[in-house]
C-alpha positions in Angstrom: 2.9 11.2 13.3 1.2 8.1 12.1 1.4 6.9 8.6 -1.9 6.2 7.0 -2.0 3.0 4.8 -4.8 2.8 2.3 -5.4 -0.8 1.2 -8.1 -2.9 -0.5 -9.6 -5.2 2.1 -12.0 -6.7 -0.4 -9.0 -8.3 -2.3 -8.2 -11.6 -0.7 -4.5 -11.4 -1.5 -4.2 -7.8 -0.3 -6.1 -8.6 2.8 -3.8 -11.6 3.7 -0.8 -9.5 3.4 -2.0 -6.4 5.2 -3.4 -8.5 8.0 0.1 -10.0 8.5 1.5 -6.5 8.7 -1.2 -5.4 11.1 -0.1 -8.3 13.4 3.6 -7.4 13.4 3.3 -3.6 13.4 2.8 -1.1 16.1 0.9 2.3 16.3 3.1 4.0 13.7 0.7 2.7 11.0 -3.0 3.4 10.6 -4.7 1.0 8.4 -7.6 2.4 6.2 -9.8 0.1 4.0 -10.6 1.9 0.7 -13.7 -0.3 0.0 -16.6 2.0 -0.3 -14.8 4.6 1.7 -15.5 8.2 0.5 -13.1 9.5 3.3 -10.2 7.7 1.7 -10.9 9.4 -1.6 -11.0 12.8 0.1 -7.9 12.2 2.2 -5.7 11.1 -0.8 -7.3 13.1 -3.6 -7.3 9.9 -5.6 -10.0 8.3 -7.5 -11.5 4.9 -6.6 -9.8 3.4 -9.6 -6.4 4.8 -8.5 -6.8 3.5 -5.0 -7.7 0.1 -6.3 -4.8 0.1 -8.6 -2.0 0.5 -6.1 -1.3 0.6 -2.4 -1.1 4.2 -1.0 0.2 5.8 2.1 0.2 9.3 3.5 3.5 10.1 5.1 4.2 13.6 6.4 1.2 14.9 4.3 2.5 13.3 1.1 0.5 10.7 -0.8 2.9 8.0 -2.0 1.9 4.8 -3.9 3.2 1.6 -5.2 6.6 0.1 -4.4 7.7 3.1 -2.5 4.7 2.8 -0.2 5.7 -0.7 0.7 9.2 0.4 1.5 7.7 3.1 3.9 5.5 0.5 5.6 8.4 -1.9 6.0 10.6 0.9 7.4 8.1 1.2 10.3 8.0 -2.5 11.1 11.1 -3.7 13.0 10.9 -7.1 11.4 11.0 -5.6 7.9 13.4 -2.7 8.4 16.3 -4.5 6.8 14.0 -5.4 3.8 13.1 -1.7 3.4 16.8 -0.8 3.2 17.6 -3.6 0.7 14.6 -2.7 -1.6 15.6 1.0 -1.4 18.9 0.3 -3.1 18.4 1.8 -6.6 19.0 -1.3 -8.9 16.9 -3.5 -6.6 14.2 -0.7 -6.3 13.8 -0.5 -10.1 13.2 -4.3 -10.3 10.8 -4.2 -7.3 9.0 -1.2 -8.9 8.3 -3.0 -12.2 7.5 -6.3 -10.4 5.1 -4.5 -8.1 3.4 -2.7 -11.1 2.9 -6.0 -13.0 1.4 -7.8 -9.9 -0.7 -4.9 -8.8 -2.1 -4.6 -12.3 -3.2 -8.3 -12.2 -4.8 -7.7 -8.9 -6.5 -4.6 -10.2 -8.0 -6.6 -13.1 -9.2 -9.2 -10.6 -10.9 -6.6 -8.4 -11.9 -4.1 -11.1 -15.6 -5.2 -10.6 -15.5 -3.0 -7.3 -15.6 0.2 -9.4 -19.0 1.8 -9.6 
């Protein structure tokens, strides 16, 4: 089953990173832009603000966000599989989680104007 990845294509930093992942991934990942996408809201049961605030994936019917979503993406890309294992290690995951929350909040503030 494919993992659905919900990302903000209107954010230049997000787009740059996701475009890289698109190039190195295979068909295990389905990329869904959340910009003006009502289907993304329905599929995730998240608000536009929640989707803008963090990266989300749907894996086996479960909506997962933030640092854990990145680990799931990395685990499906051979080039990043080791990275997913390293960042899953609890002490490193905790640091990664807080670093991600800080950076994603700054990106959210930068892109907050997309909210209607």
